[in-house]
Backbone bond lengths (Angstrom), bond angles and torsions (degrees), N, CA, C in turn:
res aa  C-N    CA-C-N  psi(-1)  N-CA   C-N-CA  omega(-1)  CA-C   N-CA-C  phi
1 M - - - 1.455 - - 1.540 108.08 -
2 P 1.415 115.05 126.23 1.417 113.55 179.29 1.525 110.29 -75.29
3 D 1.388 113.56 149.57 1.370 122.29 -178.37 1.532 107.28 -79.20
4 L 1.360 116.49 126.37 1.484 119.82 -173.69 1.638 108.88 -68.26
5 A 1.329 113.98 -23.04 1.473 118.24 178.79 1.523 111.80 -78.98
6 T 1.361 119.78 -8.62 1.392 122.84 -178.90 1.486 114.33 -63.93
7 K 1.290 118.61 128.39 1.472 122.67 -177.04 1.542 103.18 -79.92
8 P 1.341 115.55 131.92 1.477 119.86 178.50 1.472 111.18 -61.34
9 H 1.378 115.29 144.40 1.531 118.94 175.47 1.486 106.18 -78.01
10 L 1.312 116.84 138.62 1.460 123.58 -178.61 1.364 117.16 -95.57
11 I 1.323 121.72 124.08 1.456 129.00 174.49 1.519 105.95 -106.34
12 E 1.346 116.24 116.71 1.400 121.32 -179.58 1.514 115.57 -109.91
13 L 1.327 112.13 130.26 1.462 117.24 -175.28 1.524 110.66 -122.45
14 N 1.153 125.34 124.70 1.455 131.98 -177.90 1.412 109.89 -103.87
15 L 1.398 120.79 119.58 1.472 127.39 -172.17 1.593 105.56 -131.35
16 R 1.328 109.83 142.61 1.482 113.51 171.94 1.528 110.12 -71.78
17 D 1.325 117.55 -50.85 1.429 123.09 172.74 1.507 113.91 -137.60
18 I 1.338 117.45 173.78 1.541 122.96 -177.56 1.523 109.69 -60.74
19 H 1.287 117.18 -27.95 1.509 117.15 -169.71 1.548 110.87 -75.66
20 Q 1.317 117.60 -18.22 1.431 122.48 174.94 1.522 115.09 -62.58
21 L 1.398 110.07 -23.28 1.491 115.21 -174.80 1.565 112.16 -80.92
22 F 1.326 113.38 -16.44 1.484 121.66 -170.24 1.555 112.68 -111.15
23 N 1.389 112.59 145.17 1.445 114.19 174.91 1.552 109.39 -68.08
24 S 1.321 116.85 121.60 1.442 122.97 -176.18 1.610 112.06 -72.20
25 M 1.340 116.47 -12.68 1.430 117.45 174.73 1.430 114.74 -87.25
26 D 1.321 121.44 -8.38 1.361 125.54 -170.70 1.675 104.35 -90.62
27 P 1.341 118.08 120.23 1.486 116.75 179.00 1.560 116.03 -80.21
28 S 1.300 119.51 -0.88 1.365 124.04 -173.94 1.590 112.91 -63.52
29 P 1.303 119.02 159.94 1.388 118.48 173.23 1.591 110.10 -67.92
30 F 1.364 120.65 154.60 1.317 121.15 -171.37 1.520 117.28 -48.01
31 H 1.361 119.08 -42.87 1.453 119.39 -173.36 1.572 113.28 -70.86
32 D 1.354 111.71 -11.50 1.447 115.70 178.71 1.577 111.34 -113.34
33 K 1.271 118.63 0.58 1.496 126.18 -178.92 1.541 112.62 -65.31
34 D 1.280 111.90 146.72 1.500 115.10 165.87 1.489 110.06 -72.00
35 L 1.345 113.61 151.91 1.433 117.24 176.07 1.432 107.61 -79.30
36 D 1.301 116.63 158.24 1.378 120.23 173.94 1.540 110.59 -65.22
37 R 1.330 117.21 144.31 1.497 121.76 -167.73 1.483 110.34 -62.64
38 G 1.431 115.63 -36.50 1.535 118.71 179.81 1.490 112.63 -69.12
39 A 1.439 113.71 -39.54 1.477 118.47 -176.19 1.444 106.53 -70.28
40 E 1.380 120.49 -41.18 1.454 122.79 -176.76 1.629 107.22 -65.91
41 E 1.342 118.99 -46.45 1.455 118.41 178.18 1.484 113.14 -60.96
42 F 1.339 118.62 -38.38 1.367 123.39 177.24 1.640 113.74 -59.26
43 I 1.352 111.52 -49.56 1.541 117.27 175.25 1.432 114.17 -61.01
44 V 1.373 117.01 -48.49 1.455 121.02 -176.22 1.461 111.90 -67.59
45 S 1.399 119.34 -40.02 1.412 117.27 -178.36 1.462 114.12 -68.69
46 W 1.381 117.81 -36.96 1.454 121.13 174.87 1.489 111.71 -65.23
47 A 1.355 119.93 -36.82 1.462 123.54 -179.79 1.497 107.52 -64.87
48 R 1.354 117.00 -42.17 1.484 121.02 -177.84 1.484 111.10 -57.61
49 E 1.414 120.41 -33.57 1.400 122.87 -178.59 1.401 114.32 -66.45
50 Y 1.267 121.50 -13.50 1.528 123.91 -177.47 1.533 107.08 -106.73
51 P 1.354 113.03 149.16 1.517 117.88 177.21 1.591 110.56 -54.00
52 L 1.298 115.47 142.93 1.441 120.74 -175.81 1.628 112.56 -66.02
53 D 1.329 115.34 -19.67 1.523 118.06 -175.03 1.546 106.11 -95.25
54 E 1.344 119.84 2.68 1.417 120.05 178.58 1.495 111.49 -105.89
55 P 1.358 121.27 141.03 1.450 124.35 179.41 1.444 115.34 -69.54
56 V 1.403 116.98 152.11 1.441 119.41 176.46 1.576 102.44 -131.15
57 T 1.373 112.05 155.18 1.396 120.37 179.43 1.562 109.39 -125.64
58 L 1.300 120.91 139.12 1.445 122.46 177.55 1.585 109.82 -100.84
59 R 1.211 117.81 118.81 1.540 118.95 175.09 1.496 104.12 -112.65
60 V 1.350 111.76 121.69 1.529 120.80 -179.78 1.523 106.89 -107.46
61 H 1.329 117.64 117.70 1.509 124.37 174.56 1.559 107.52 -93.47
62 L 1.295 114.91 122.62 1.502 120.68 -178.25 1.577 108.20 -114.02
63 E 1.333 116.79 121.80 1.392 119.29 176.48 1.469 110.90 -73.02
64 Q 1.343 120.05 -44.56 1.455 123.11 178.52 1.498 110.62 -101.86
65 W 1.283 117.19 106.03 1.511 122.47 179.36 1.370 111.31 -81.99
66 P 1.429 118.06 128.01 1.445 125.08 -176.44 1.596 111.21 -70.81
67 A 1.242 118.00 165.83 1.368 125.76 176.24 1.617 114.46 -51.80
68 E 1.294 116.20 -42.81 1.435 127.53 177.36 1.600 109.83 -103.42
69 N 1.272 110.62 142.82 1.530 112.46 176.93 1.490 111.75 -61.15
70 P 1.270 117.13 120.72 1.470 123.07 -170.85 1.566 117.12 -88.81
71 T 1.349 115.42 1.13 1.516 122.18 -174.64 1.513 107.72 -56.86
72 Q 1.320 120.81 -57.05 1.470 122.99 -176.97 1.478 112.45 -59.59
73 L 1.423 118.51 -40.31 1.380 119.20 175.41 1.454 115.55 -62.27
74 I 1.261 115.31 -47.30 1.510 119.27 177.80 1.547 114.70 -68.28
75 R 1.270 113.61 -35.50 1.583 117.74 168.66 1.501 114.05 -56.12
76 D 1.358 110.78 -51.12 1.547 113.39 -175.30 1.552 108.67 -67.82
77 A 1.366 115.11 -42.88 1.451 116.83 -179.71 1.483 115.27 -58.12
78 V 1.291 112.94 -44.57 1.510 119.75 -173.20 1.584 109.40 -73.56
79 H 1.346 114.50 -36.26 1.451 117.29 -179.81 1.629 106.11 -77.36
80 N 1.150 124.95 -33.69 1.427 128.67 179.65 1.580 105.64 -67.02
81 Y 1.265 115.94 -45.12 1.481 120.51 -176.41 1.515 113.10 -66.14
82 F 1.362 113.69 -41.02 1.423 115.17 180.00 1.552 112.13 -81.63
83 G 1.359 118.63 -17.92 1.418 118.38 171.88 1.561 110.96 -76.86
84 Y 1.425 119.34 -27.76 1.341 124.89 170.90 1.533 111.20 -62.00
85 R 1.379 111.76 -49.40 1.560 119.87 -179.29 1.604 107.03 -61.01
86 R 1.312 115.03 -44.52 1.411 114.99 -179.79 1.507 113.65 -60.04
87 D 1.323 113.70 -42.23 1.514 119.48 174.98 1.465 114.15 -56.76
88 M 1.386 113.47 -46.81 1.495 117.68 179.83 1.526 113.12 -64.73
89 A 1.379 115.52 -37.12 1.396 120.01 176.96 1.562 111.47 -65.14
90 Q 1.351 118.21 -39.26 1.461 122.66 172.38 1.537 113.63 -61.36
91 L 1.285 115.89 -39.45 1.405 118.98 175.14 1.509 108.13 -65.52
92 D 1.275 125.99 -49.01 1.421 126.86 174.43 1.509 112.55 -51.19
93 F 1.326 118.77 -43.68 1.471 121.21 178.32 1.481 108.25 -67.42
94 R 1.293 127.95 -41.45 1.451 125.43 175.34 1.401 110.50 -59.69
95 R 1.410 121.16 -46.07 1.381 124.26 178.00 1.499 111.80 -55.56
96 L 1.333 115.43 -46.80 1.455 123.71 -176.64 1.518 109.86 -60.96
97 M 1.419 118.04 -40.21 1.497 123.91 179.63 1.508 108.72 -68.66
98 R 1.313 114.88 -39.44 1.487 120.18 175.83 1.519 111.12 -61.26
99 Q 1.344 117.01 -47.04 1.468 120.20 175.96 1.529 110.10 -60.97
100 G 1.297 119.99 -39.63 1.376 125.20 -177.97 1.553 112.25 -63.10
101 R 1.438 110.89 -41.65 1.507 114.27 177.67 1.550 110.38 -64.56
102 A 1.329 117.53 -46.08 1.425 124.45 179.82 1.562 112.20 -58.94
103 S 1.286 109.46 -44.17 1.503 115.31 -177.91 1.571 107.17 -67.26
104 L 1.266 113.28 -45.93 1.528 114.43 176.70 1.445 116.05 -57.31
105 M 1.325 121.99 -40.45 1.330 126.60 176.43 1.584 115.40 -63.22
106 I 1.329 109.27 -46.17 1.518 114.54 176.84 1.543 109.44 -67.83
107 G 1.270 116.95 -39.71 1.526 119.40 -178.25 1.464 110.40 -63.49
108 L 1.486 119.34 -42.71 1.405 122.31 179.00 1.462 114.77 -64.16
109 L 1.283 112.09 -44.12 1.561 121.16 175.07 1.490 108.97 -54.63
110 F 1.312 114.42 -52.84 1.497 118.31 -179.55 1.460 115.88 -64.71
111 L 1.318 114.52 -39.25 1.500 115.73 174.74 1.511 112.86 -68.04
112 G 1.317 116.50 -32.76 1.443 121.62 177.09 1.612 108.25 -66.14
113 A 1.298 116.00 -44.17 1.447 120.72 178.85 1.556 109.62 -65.53
114 C 1.209 120.15 -33.66 1.496 124.40 176.95 1.498 110.21 -66.17
115 L 1.292 115.55 -43.91 1.522 126.31 -177.00 1.523 106.45 -66.05
116 V 1.351 116.01 -45.81 1.508 115.86 176.65 1.483 112.82 -63.87
117 A 1.298 116.01 -42.51 1.490 122.03 178.11 1.503 111.02 -59.17
118 R 1.403 114.19 -41.64 1.454 118.49 -179.54 1.571 108.44 -63.99
119 E 1.260 112.76 -44.85 1.514 116.90 -179.45 1.490 112.90 -60.12
120 L 1.343 117.12 -35.29 1.391 119.95 179.10 1.573 112.57 -72.77
121 L 1.377 110.66 -35.25 1.535 117.13 179.98 1.562 108.99 -73.84
122 S 1.282 115.19 -19.58 1.517 115.17 -173.73 1.528 112.14 -73.07
123 Q 1.392 112.85 -15.02 1.531 121.10 178.26 1.578 110.33 -75.16
124 A 1.305 115.57 -28.62 1.491 121.36 -178.38 1.540 110.14 -81.85
125 P 1.371 111.23 143.07 1.495 114.23 178.33 1.572 108.91 -86.72
126 G 1.297 114.82 163.38 1.558 120.73 175.53 1.489 113.51 120.77
127 H 1.448 111.88 151.34 1.495 115.82 175.66 1.553 109.95 -71.09
128 V 1.244 122.13 -40.93 1.410 122.41 178.44 1.534 114.58 -49.66
129 V 1.317 108.17 -42.84 1.583 117.53 -179.77 1.528 108.70 -63.04
130 G 1.339 116.25 -35.28 1.470 121.43 -178.92 1.591 108.46 -66.85
131 Y 1.327 112.95 -47.06 1.450 116.06 179.38 1.447 112.98 -62.73
132 L 1.395 122.59 -39.89 1.363 126.03 176.03 1.528 111.42 -64.16
133 S 1.273 117.15 -41.34 1.411 123.74 179.01 1.567 110.00 -57.42
134 E 1.371 113.96 -51.52 1.509 117.39 -177.99 1.648 106.79 -66.98
135 S 1.313 114.22 -38.33 1.468 114.75 177.62 1.503 115.04 -59.37
136 L 1.332 116.35 -36.71 1.512 118.60 176.23 1.438 110.21 -63.83
137 I 1.309 123.78 -43.46 1.443 125.47 -179.92 1.557 109.02 -60.62
138 I 1.330 119.49 -42.98 1.406 123.20 -179.27 1.536 112.19 -64.49
139 I 1.407 114.32 -50.57 1.411 121.63 174.71 1.501 113.70 -58.50
140 G 1.235 119.12 -40.13 1.480 119.59 177.46 1.497 110.93 -65.16
141 W 1.376 123.33 -40.24 1.396 124.24 179.91 1.468 113.39 -72.02
142 V 1.389 114.25 -29.70 1.438 119.14 179.70 1.628 110.12 -69.79
143 A 1.411 112.44 -27.00 1.501 115.09 175.75 1.490 109.79 -69.45
144 M 1.325 124.17 -17.53 1.434 125.53 178.01 1.500 107.95 -84.47
145 W 1.263 125.85 -12.02 1.438 128.26 -178.96 1.487 114.47 -43.08
146 K 1.266 112.57 -59.15 1.638 117.56 -177.16 1.396 113.35 -61.82
147 P 1.298 123.22 -49.85 1.544 116.19 -178.89 1.407 111.60 -68.61
148 M 1.359 122.16 -28.65 1.490 120.83 175.83 1.534 109.01 -68.48
149 E 1.365 116.23 -43.27 1.502 121.27 174.03 1.495 111.30 -51.34
150 I 1.381 119.78 -52.95 1.437 125.75 179.30 1.550 111.52 -59.31
151 Y 1.288 115.99 -50.39 1.483 115.65 -176.83 1.487 118.36 -76.23
152 L 1.335 115.56 -23.74 1.443 119.73 178.07 1.568 115.52 -91.58
153 Y 1.375 116.51 -33.38 1.473 116.81 -171.46 1.576 113.22 -130.36
154 E 1.291 119.58 -41.36 1.527 120.25 -164.62 1.518 108.95 -70.73
155 W 1.261 127.53 -23.78 1.474 128.25 -174.28 1.536 111.02 -76.19
156 W 1.331 117.37 -31.00 1.535 120.79 -172.52 1.481 111.19 -57.67
157 P 1.391 121.09 -45.76 1.487 119.03 -175.85 1.491 110.66 -67.63
158 L 1.359 122.27 -34.78 1.345 127.23 175.25 1.486 111.62 -59.85
159 R 1.320 116.75 -49.61 1.472 120.73 -178.87 1.477 112.36 -63.32
160 R 1.327 117.41 -37.23 1.461 125.88 172.19 1.501 114.20 -58.65
161 E 1.393 112.80 -46.00 1.374 117.39 177.16 1.528 116.37 -64.98
162 I 1.363 112.05 -39.88 1.495 115.75 176.16 1.543 110.34 -62.79
163 R 1.298 121.62 -43.10 1.358 125.29 -177.31 1.583 106.50 -64.74
164 N 1.307 119.68 -40.51 1.498 121.06 -178.08 1.574 107.30 -67.59
165 F 1.330 118.30 -42.18 1.507 119.44 -176.91 1.457 108.82 -67.92
166 T 1.372 113.75 -36.69 1.562 117.87 179.78 1.519 110.30 -61.67
167 R 1.388 113.56 -38.81 1.460 117.10 177.86 1.511 113.36 -67.99
168 L 1.349 117.37 -36.16 1.425 123.09 175.47 1.523 118.48 -65.73
169 T 1.407 113.37 -27.21 1.438 119.72 178.34 1.517 111.89 -71.85
170 V 1.280 120.91 -18.05 1.412 121.86 -174.81 1.572 112.06 -121.33
171 M 1.435 114.62 -0.31 1.505 115.31 -178.46 1.485 113.61 -62.21
172 P 1.235 120.57 143.66 1.393 125.47 174.90 1.570 109.39 -64.18
173 I 1.306 117.52 140.54 1.415 124.68 179.57 1.497 112.66 -122.53
174 E 1.289 115.73 123.06 1.484 119.43 177.25 1.493 107.90 -109.09
175 V 1.317 123.53 137.53 1.379 127.45 169.54 1.457 111.80 -115.99
176 I 1.382 118.79 123.15 1.492 121.71 -178.75 1.452 108.29 -127.09
177 A 1.370 111.93 144.27 1.484 122.03 174.69 1.506 106.92 -74.35
178 K 1.255 112.99 122.29 1.499 119.31 -178.31 1.554 107.73 -74.55
179 A 1.269 115.66 129.59 1.573 117.51 174.25 1.511 111.05 -68.13
180 P 1.405 111.23 138.93 1.499 113.56 -178.20 1.451 108.75 -60.53
181 A 1.347 116.20 155.58 1.490 120.45 177.72 1.451 111.96 -73.73
182 Q 1.272 113.83 138.20 1.504 120.72 178.81 1.535 109.52 -80.48
183 G 1.230 122.39 129.36 1.485 118.94 -174.72 1.420 107.05 -143.33
């Protein structure tokens, strides 16, 4: 449970103008636009550096302030984008779990077939039969490798990514006019 007194970690983004935040190839309106790849990577990588149960705040410094206050536009666009990324990560997680279930069923059936074949072979005499019998055990357990890998290790990064994107969909966003450089 996050401590309510915890000061949010600050992610600061310096931009010349609002257009630098968005992917210029995306024809969507601003609130539906994809973020620029560099801006997205910057925000996500900084957010990853902080514990998932601690809040983050995005502060955007703009050199060229547009005619209308861009705060709500940027807030909506950033939250929508990371909501989309969270939804895609959740879809990837569901696909991974579906693959894990299918791999587990195939692996268990194959392991069972190997154990039955081993039992049938154990009735026959000879050294070659012993080698085949042990090979069937090994092959059967190797068939379980992928489902065990999915269920023991592969899902963690996706769940962490989902939690990070979820945090980014609700993070406070401040937009500040950057003072001109003194020269």
